C-alpha positions as CSV (number, residue, x, y, z in Angstrom):
1,M,29.1,15.1,285.3
2,L,31.1,15.7,282.1
3,Q,29.5,14.1,279.1
4,N,28.4,14.7,275.5
5,H,31.2,17.2,274.8
6,R,34.3,16.9,272.8
7,D,36.3,18.2,275.8
8,D,34.9,15.8,278.3
9,F,38.3,14.2,278.9
10,L,40.2,17.3,280.0
11,N,39.6,16.8,283.8
12,V,40.1,13.0,283.8
13,P,42.9,11.6,286.0
14,I,46.1,10.5,284.3
15,S,45.4,6.8,284.9
16,D,42.0,7.0,283.2
17,L,43.6,8.9,280.2
18,R,46.1,6.1,279.7
19,S,43.3,3.5,279.7
20,R,41.4,5.5,277.1
21,V,44.3,6.0,274.7
22,V,45.5,2.4,275.0
23,S,42.0,1.1,274.4
24,G,41.6,3.3,271.3
25,E,38.7,5.3,272.8
26,L,40.8,8.4,272.4
27,T,43.9,9.2,270.3
28,V,46.8,11.0,272.0
29,T,46.6,13.6,269.2
30,A,43.0,14.4,270.0
31,L,43.9,14.6,273.7
32,V,46.7,17.2,273.0
33,Q,44.4,19.1,270.6
34,G,41.8,19.2,273.4
35,Y,44.2,20.8,275.9
36,L,45.5,23.2,273.2
37,G,42.0,24.2,272.5
38,R,41.4,24.8,276.2
39,I,44.5,26.9,276.4
40,Q,43.3,28.9,273.4
41,T,39.9,29.7,274.9
42,S,41.0,30.2,278.5
43,D,44.5,31.4,278.8
44,A,43.9,34.9,277.6
45,E,42.0,35.3,281.0
46,V,44.1,33.1,283.2
47,R,47.6,33.7,281.7
48,A,49.1,30.6,283.1
49,F,51.5,29.9,280.2
50,L,54.6,31.8,279.2
51,A,55.1,29.5,276.2
52,V,53.1,26.8,274.5
53,T,55.2,24.1,272.8
54,E,52.4,23.2,270.3
55,D,54.5,21.8,267.5
56,R,56.6,19.6,269.8
57,A,53.5,18.4,271.7
58,L,51.7,17.4,268.5
59,A,54.8,15.7,267.1
60,S,55.1,13.7,270.3
61,A,51.4,12.9,270.2
62,A,51.7,11.6,266.7
63,D,54.6,9.4,267.7
64,A,52.6,8.0,270.6
65,D,49.7,7.2,268.4
66,R,52.0,5.4,266.0
67,R,53.5,3.3,268.8
68,I,50.0,2.4,270.1
69,A,48.9,1.4,266.6
70,S,51.9,-0.8,266.0
71,G,51.7,-2.4,269.4
72,E,55.0,-1.1,270.7
73,P,55.6,-1.0,274.5
74,L,54.2,2.1,276.1
75,G,55.4,4.1,279.1
76,P,53.4,4.4,282.3
77,L,52.6,8.1,281.6
78,T,51.3,7.6,278.0
79,G,48.3,10.0,277.8
80,A,49.7,12.4,280.4
81,V,50.0,16.0,279.1
82,I,52.2,18.0,281.4
83,A,53.0,21.7,281.9
84,L,56.3,22.8,283.3
85,K,57.1,25.7,285.6
86,D,59.4,28.0,283.6
87,N,62.4,27.5,285.9
88,L,62.9,23.9,284.6
89,C,65.3,23.8,281.6
90,V,64.2,22.2,278.3
91,E,66.8,22.0,275.6
92,G,65.9,24.4,272.8
93,V,63.0,26.1,274.6
94,V,63.3,29.6,276.1
95,T,63.4,29.3,279.9
96,T,63.0,32.6,281.7
97,A,62.4,31.8,285.4
98,G,59.9,34.7,285.1
99,S,62.7,37.2,284.8
100,R,63.8,39.7,282.1
101,I,67.4,38.8,282.8
102,L,66.7,35.3,281.2
103,E,64.1,36.5,278.7
104,R,66.0,35.1,275.7
105,Y,67.9,32.3,277.4
106,I,67.7,28.9,275.6
107,P,69.2,26.1,277.7
108,P,71.5,23.6,275.9
109,Y,70.2,20.7,278.1
110,T,67.0,19.3,279.7
111,A,66.2,18.9,283.4
112,T,66.4,15.4,284.6
113,V,62.7,15.4,285.7
114,V,61.6,16.4,282.2
115,T,63.8,13.7,280.6
116,R,62.2,11.1,282.9
117,L,58.7,12.3,282.2
118,Q,59.2,12.1,278.4
119,S,60.9,8.7,278.7
120,A,57.7,7.5,280.5
121,G,55.5,8.7,277.7
122,A,54.4,12.1,279.0
123,I,54.0,15.0,276.6
124,V,55.2,18.5,277.5
125,I,52.6,21.1,276.4
126,G,54.3,24.3,277.6
127,K,56.1,26.4,280.2
128,T,54.1,28.2,283.0
129,N,54.3,31.5,284.7
130,L,56.0,32.0,288.1
131,D,57.1,34.7,290.5
132,E,60.5,35.8,289.3
133,F,63.1,33.2,290.2
134,A,60.4,31.5,292.3
135,M,60.4,34.4,294.9
136,G,56.8,35.2,295.8
137,S,53.5,33.9,297.1
138,S,51.1,35.2,294.5
139,T,52.6,35.0,291.0
140,E,52.2,38.8,290.9
141,H,56.0,39.2,290.7
142,S,56.6,37.7,287.3
143,A,58.4,40.0,284.8
144,F,55.8,39.0,282.3
145,G,52.6,39.9,284.2
146,P,50.5,38.1,286.8
147,T,48.6,34.8,286.5
148,R,44.9,34.9,287.6
149,N,43.1,32.3,289.7
150,P,40.7,30.2,287.6
151,W,38.1,30.3,290.4
152,D,38.0,34.1,290.5
153,L,40.0,36.1,288.0
154,E,40.2,39.0,290.4
155,R,42.3,36.9,292.8
156,V,45.8,35.5,292.8
157,P,46.5,31.9,292.1
158,G,49.2,31.7,294.8
159,G,52.9,31.4,294.1
160,S,55.4,31.0,293.1
161,S,54.2,28.0,291.0
162,G,50.9,29.8,290.3
163,G,51.0,29.2,286.6
164,S,51.3,25.4,287.0
165,A,48.5,25.3,289.6
166,A,46.2,27.5,287.5
167,A,46.9,25.5,284.3
168,C,46.0,22.3,286.1
169,A,42.9,23.7,287.8
170,A,41.6,25.2,284.5
171,A,42.1,21.8,282.7
172,M,44.8,23.1,280.4
173,C,46.9,20.1,281.1
174,S,46.5,16.8,282.9
175,G,49.3,17.5,285.4
176,A,52.1,19.9,286.0
177,L,55.5,20.3,287.7
178,G,56.5,23.1,290.0
179,S,59.2,23.9,292.6
180,D,58.7,24.3,296.3
181,T,61.1,26.4,298.4
182,G,58.8,27.5,301.2
183,G,55.4,26.3,300.0
184,S,55.5,27.3,296.3
185,I,53.7,24.1,295.2
186,R,51.3,23.6,298.2
187,Q,50.1,27.2,298.6
188,P,49.0,27.6,294.9
189,A,47.6,24.1,295.0
190,A,45.4,25.2,297.9
191,F,44.4,28.5,296.3
192,C,43.5,26.8,293.0
193,G,41.8,23.6,294.3
194,V,44.3,21.0,293.0
195,V,46.6,18.5,294.7
196,G,50.3,19.6,295.1
197,L,53.2,17.6,296.6
198,K,56.5,18.8,298.0
199,P,58.6,15.6,298.1
200,T,61.3,15.0,300.7
201,Y,64.5,16.9,300.0
202,G,66.7,14.7,297.9
203,R,63.9,12.4,296.7
204,V,63.8,14.3,293.3
205,S,66.8,15.5,291.3
206,R,67.2,19.2,291.0
207,S,69.5,19.0,288.0
208,G,68.1,21.5,285.4
209,L,66.2,23.5,288.0
210,I,67.2,27.2,288.1
211,A,68.1,27.5,291.7
212,F,66.5,29.9,294.2
213,A,67.7,28.5,297.6
214,S,69.5,25.2,297.1
215,S,69.0,23.6,300.5
216,L,65.3,24.2,300.4
217,D,64.3,23.9,296.7
218,Q,62.4,20.7,295.7
219,I,60.6,19.8,292.4
220,G,57.2,18.3,292.8
221,P,54.0,17.5,290.9
222,F,50.5,19.0,290.6
223,G,47.6,16.7,289.8
224,H,43.8,16.5,289.7
225,D,43.9,13.9,292.5
226,V,46.3,12.2,294.9
227,R,46.9,9.3,292.5
228,D,48.0,11.7,289.8
229,C,50.7,13.0,292.1
230,A,51.7,9.5,293.1
231,E,52.2,8.4,289.5
232,L,54.1,11.6,288.5
233,L,56.4,11.2,291.6
234,Q,57.0,7.6,290.7
235,T,58.5,8.7,287.4
236,I,60.6,11.7,288.5
237,A,61.9,10.3,291.8
238,G,65.2,8.5,292.3
239,H,68.9,9.1,292.3
240,D,70.5,11.2,289.6
241,P,74.3,11.2,289.1
242,L,73.9,14.8,287.9
243,D,72.7,15.9,291.4
244,S,74.9,14.9,294.3
245,T,72.1,15.8,296.8
246,S,69.7,13.3,295.3
247,S,69.0,10.3,297.4
248,T,70.0,6.7,296.5
249,M,67.1,5.3,298.5
250,P,64.9,2.9,296.5
251,V,61.7,4.4,295.1
252,P,58.5,2.6,296.3
253,E,55.5,1.8,294.2
254,Y,53.6,4.9,295.3
255,A,50.3,4.3,293.6
256,E,49.9,1.1,295.6
257,S,49.5,3.2,298.7
258,C,46.4,4.9,297.3
259,G,43.2,3.4,298.5
260,T,44.6,1.5,301.5
261,S,43.0,1.8,304.9
262,V,43.9,4.5,307.5
263,A,42.3,2.6,310.4
264,G,44.7,2.7,313.4
265,L,46.9,5.5,311.9
266,R,47.9,8.3,314.3
267,I,47.2,11.8,313.1
268,G,48.6,14.9,314.9
269,L,47.2,18.4,314.8
270,P,50.0,20.9,315.6
271,V,48.3,23.6,317.7
272,E,50.7,26.2,316.3
273,F,49.1,25.8,312.8
274,F,45.6,26.5,314.1
275,G,46.4,29.7,316.2
276,D,46.8,33.4,315.5
277,G,46.8,34.5,311.9
278,I,44.9,31.4,310.7
279,S,41.4,32.3,309.5
280,P,38.7,30.4,311.4
281,T,37.3,29.1,308.2
282,C,40.5,27.6,307.0
283,A,41.2,26.1,310.4
284,A,37.6,24.7,310.5
285,A,38.1,23.1,307.0
286,A,41.3,21.3,308.3
287,R,39.6,20.1,311.5
288,E,36.7,18.8,309.4
289,A,39.2,16.8,307.3
290,A,40.7,15.4,310.5
291,A,37.2,14.4,311.7
292,A,36.6,12.7,308.4
293,L,39.7,10.6,308.7
294,Q,38.8,9.8,312.3
295,S,35.5,8.5,311.0
296,M,37.5,6.0,308.9
297,G,39.3,4.7,312.0
298,A,42.3,7.0,312.4
299,R,43.2,8.4,315.8
300,V,43.5,12.2,316.0
301,E,45.2,14.1,318.8
302,E,46.6,17.6,319.2
303,C,50.4,18.1,319.4
304,S,52.9,20.9,319.5
305,L,55.8,22.0,317.3
306,P,57.1,24.9,319.5
307,A,60.0,26.1,317.3
308,T,57.5,26.8,314.5
309,A,57.1,30.3,315.9
310,W,60.6,31.1,314.7
311,G,60.3,29.4,311.3
312,L,59.3,32.4,309.3
313,S,62.2,34.5,310.6
314,A,64.7,31.7,309.9
315,Y,63.4,31.1,306.4
316,Y,63.7,34.7,305.5
317,V,67.4,34.7,306.5
318,I,68.4,31.3,304.9
319,A,66.5,31.6,301.6
320,P,67.7,35.1,300.7
321,A,71.2,34.2,301.7
322,E,71.3,31.2,299.4
323,A,69.6,33.2,296.7
324,S,72.2,36.0,296.8
325,S,74.8,33.3,296.1
326,N,72.9,31.4,293.4
327,L,71.9,34.5,291.5
328,A,75.5,35.9,291.4
329,R,76.0,33.9,288.2
330,F,73.6,36.2,286.3
331,D,76.1,38.9,285.6
332,G,75.4,39.8,281.9
333,I,78.4,37.8,280.7
334,R,77.4,34.1,280.9
335,Y,73.6,34.1,280.7
336,G,70.7,36.0,279.0
337,L,70.5,39.8,279.2
338,R,73.5,42.0,278.7
339,V,73.3,45.8,279.2
340,S,76.2,48.0,278.3
341,G,78.1,49.8,281.1
342,S,81.5,51.3,281.9
343,G,83.9,48.3,282.2
344,H,83.1,44.9,283.7
345,I,81.6,46.3,286.9
346,G,79.5,48.8,285.0
347,L,78.2,46.1,282.7
348,M,77.2,43.9,285.7
349,E,75.6,46.8,287.6
350,A,73.6,47.8,284.5
351,T,72.6,44.2,283.6
352,R,71.5,43.2,287.1
353,G,69.8,46.6,287.8
354,T,67.8,46.2,284.6
355,G,67.2,42.5,284.5
356,F,66.2,41.8,288.1
357,G,62.8,42.9,289.5
358,A,62.3,44.7,292.8
359,E,61.5,41.6,294.8
360,V,64.6,39.8,293.6
361,Q,66.9,42.8,294.2
362,Q,65.4,43.1,297.7
363,R,66.2,39.5,298.5
364,I,69.7,39.6,297.1
365,M,70.5,42.6,299.2
366,A,69.0,41.1,302.3
367,G,70.8,37.8,301.7
368,T,74.2,39.5,301.0
369,W,73.8,41.4,304.3
370,C,73.1,38.3,306.3
371,L,76.3,36.6,304.9
372,S,78.5,39.7,305.2
373,S,81.4,39.9,307.7
374,G,80.2,40.6,311.2
375,Y,76.6,39.6,310.6
376,Y,77.0,35.9,309.6
377,D,76.9,34.7,313.2
378,Q,74.2,37.1,314.2
379,Y,71.8,36.1,311.4
380,Y,72.8,33.1,309.2
381,R,74.3,30.9,311.9
382,R,71.4,31.6,314.3
383,A,68.8,30.8,311.5
384,Q,70.5,27.5,310.9
385,Q,70.3,26.7,314.6
386,V,66.6,27.5,314.5
387,R,66.3,25.1,311.6
388,T,67.8,22.4,313.7
389,L,65.3,23.0,316.4
390,I,62.4,22.8,313.9
391,R,63.8,19.5,312.5
392,G,64.0,18.2,316.1
393,D,60.4,19.1,316.8
394,F,59.2,17.1,313.8
395,D,61.4,14.1,314.8
396,V,59.8,14.1,318.3
397,A,56.3,14.5,316.8
398,F,56.8,11.6,314.4
399,E,57.6,9.3,317.3
400,R,53.9,9.7,318.3
401,F,52.2,10.3,314.9
402,D,52.2,8.8,311.4
403,V,51.2,12.1,309.8
404,L,50.6,15.7,310.8
405,L,47.6,17.6,309.5
406,S,47.0,21.4,309.2
407,P,45.5,24.1,307.0
408,T,47.8,24.6,304.0
409,T,47.4,28.4,304.0
410,P,46.1,30.9,306.6
411,T,43.5,32.2,304.2
412,T,41.9,31.4,300.8
413,A,43.2,33.2,297.7
414,F,43.3,37.0,298.2
415,R,42.5,39.7,295.7
416,F,45.2,41.4,293.7
417,G,46.5,44.3,295.7
418,D,45.0,43.1,299.0
419,C,48.3,41.9,300.3
420,A,50.5,44.9,299.5
421,D,52.3,44.7,302.8
422,P,55.4,42.4,302.2
423,L,55.3,41.0,305.7
424,Q,51.6,40.0,305.3
425,M,52.5,38.4,302.0
426,K,55.3,36.4,303.6
427,L,52.9,35.2,306.4
428,G,51.0,33.3,303.7
429,D,53.8,30.6,303.8
430,V,53.7,30.2,307.6
431,C,52.0,26.8,307.4
432,T,54.2,25.4,304.6
433,L,57.8,26.5,305.1
434,P,58.5,24.4,308.3
435,A,58.4,21.3,306.0
436,N,61.1,22.8,303.8
437,L,63.3,23.8,306.7
438,A,63.0,20.3,308.1
439,G,63.4,18.6,304.7
440,I,60.3,16.4,305.1
441,C,57.6,15.7,302.6
442,A,54.1,17.4,302.6
443,I,51.1,17.5,300.4
444,S,48.1,19.9,299.9
445,I,44.7,18.4,299.1
446,P,41.5,20.3,298.3
447,A,39.3,20.5,301.4
448,G,36.2,21.9,299.6
449,L,35.1,25.5,299.2
450,V,35.1,28.3,301.7
451,D,32.9,31.2,300.6
452,G,33.2,29.9,297.0
453,L,37.0,29.6,297.0
454,P,39.1,26.4,297.4
455,A,40.8,25.7,300.8
456,G,43.5,23.2,301.3
457,V,44.4,20.7,304.0
458,Q,48.1,19.9,304.4
459,L,49.5,16.5,305.4
460,M,53.1,16.2,306.5
461,A,55.1,12.9,307.0
462,R,58.6,11.9,308.0
463,A,61.3,12.1,305.4
464,F,61.0,9.7,302.5
465,D,57.5,8.5,303.7
466,E,55.6,9.9,300.7
467,E,53.6,6.6,300.8
468,M,52.0,7.7,304.0
469,L,50.9,11.0,302.4
470,F,49.3,9.1,299.4
471,R,47.7,6.6,301.8
472,V,46.0,9.2,304.0
473,G,45.4,11.7,301.2
474,S,43.6,9.2,299.0
475,A,41.5,8.1,301.9
476,Y,40.5,11.6,302.6
477,E,39.5,12.1,298.9
478,Q,37.2,9.1,299.2
479,V,35.3,10.5,302.2
480,R,35.4,14.1,300.9
481,G,33.9,13.2,297.5
482,A,34.4,14.7,294.1
483,L,34.8,18.5,293.7
484,Q,33.4,20.7,291.0
485,P,36.1,22.3,288.8
486,P,36.3,26.1,288.3
487,R,34.3,27.8,285.6
488,V,36.6,29.9,283.4
489,G,37.0,30.5,279.7
490,A,34.8,30.7,276.7
491,S,33.9,27.0,276.9
492,A,33.2,27.1,280.7
493,E,29.6,26.1,280.4
494,W,30.5,22.4,279.7
495,M,32.3,22.2,283.0
496,A,29.1,22.7,285.0
497,A,27.1,20.3,282.8
C-alpha cells in the first residue's frame, strides 16, 4: 500500500485524483510536480518521453488551482495528467511521429482528441516515444532510440505506443493516449501491465493523427484501470466535423457500465487464439480470466473464427498499401526535413532516403508493389476479400456471444534483440489485428504476472459496444484484485512499500 510518501498519489486512478484536488487534499500543481519529478528520476532509464511540456503543464495546473479556489465549474478530467503519443499534433509543440523526417515539424493545429481532453480539464505533460510512424511492435524502431519496459529494462515495452504504455506503467502520468493500427495500444498495454483500449473504428476522431493506415488507425486511451479508460473515452469519443469517418452515433455514459454484474453474459473463447504460436502460459492466463468471470455467473464456451488464419497476411498487404499512399506527402517540400538533391526528383529521393528509417522504407516499397499495375487484384483486392471474411466471422460469433476473450499477445515482453526475425516480430500482433480488420472494439487488461512479467487478457465486442468491454473488464478487475506496479527509477522503493 502506498502511504507516507510525497509521491503516494502517482498511481491513483483518475476519478480518485479528481476527488482529491476538488476536496483540497491535493493541488493540481503538486500533482503535476509529482509526475514531473517521477519523469526526472525514472525516464533516463525508461526513455518513454520524447518531449516534456513542463512549462505548459505547470501553467495549466496553476489555472486549474485558481478555478478550484474561486469555485468555478470544473471539467470531468480535472486532475488527470495525460501523456500523448508523438503522432498526435499539438499546436506549437514539435511532433515527430518517431521519425527524422519530422524531427523539427511544429504543427499549426491541435488534434481533436487533445482539444477535447484539455476542454475537460486534463493537463498534457508531454509527448511519448513510438515506432517510426507507428510501424512496429516493440518501440525499437523509433529514430530517437528505444523505450524500455518498466518491469524489466532489458525488455521491450511493446509497440508502437510503447512510450505511452511505459509512461503510464511507471507512474509518469495518470493516463495516456496512443494509436492502434494492428494492436499498437493493446500489445504494449499487455507488456507493461496497464489497461489499453482500441475503440470501434469511427468512435474517435482521427483529425490531427499522423496517419499510418487510414482504414485501420484508431486513437485510444491507456489507464491504470478500466474505469480510467472509460472516463478518457467518454471525453474523446463522438462525431467531429473535421473527420468524415467519425461516427454520429451518441456516446453512452461509459463509466456507468463499470461495476455492473456479468451474470448471464455469454463469453466466447475463439480456439484460433489459443493454438499454435501462443505460449501455454499466456493461454493459461486467459483461460484463468475466463474461469474467474464464469465464477461470477458468466457462461463461457469455445467458438471458432476460421478466417483468423489469414488475418496476418491480409493485414500486411492492406496496412503497407495505405502507408505507401499516406507517406507520399513527406517529400521534403511541404513538411519537416529537406535534403538537397538534383532537381525535384533528386530532392525527394535524398529527403525520403535520409528521413525514413529502414522499417518505414520497407513497408512503403511493399505497399507500393501491392498497389502497382498488375498486382492490385492479386494482392490488395484479395486482402480486402479476406477482411470481409474476418468481419463476417465476428458477426456470426456475436450472434452467440456478448464478448470474446483471448490472450492479448502470444508471449510476454521479449528481450531486445530476441525478435530479430521480422516475421516473428509481426506474429506478435496475431491476436490483436483481427479486431482492426473487422473495425470492432477491443481492450487489454492485465491478467497478473507470468514469470515476473505482465500478461494481458483481451476482450473483443461488437462495433460500438465499448460499454460491454467496460462491464466485463471491470468485473474481471474485481475478481482479479489489485496488481503491484513495477519497480523502476531512483524512487522505486516507495512503490513496494
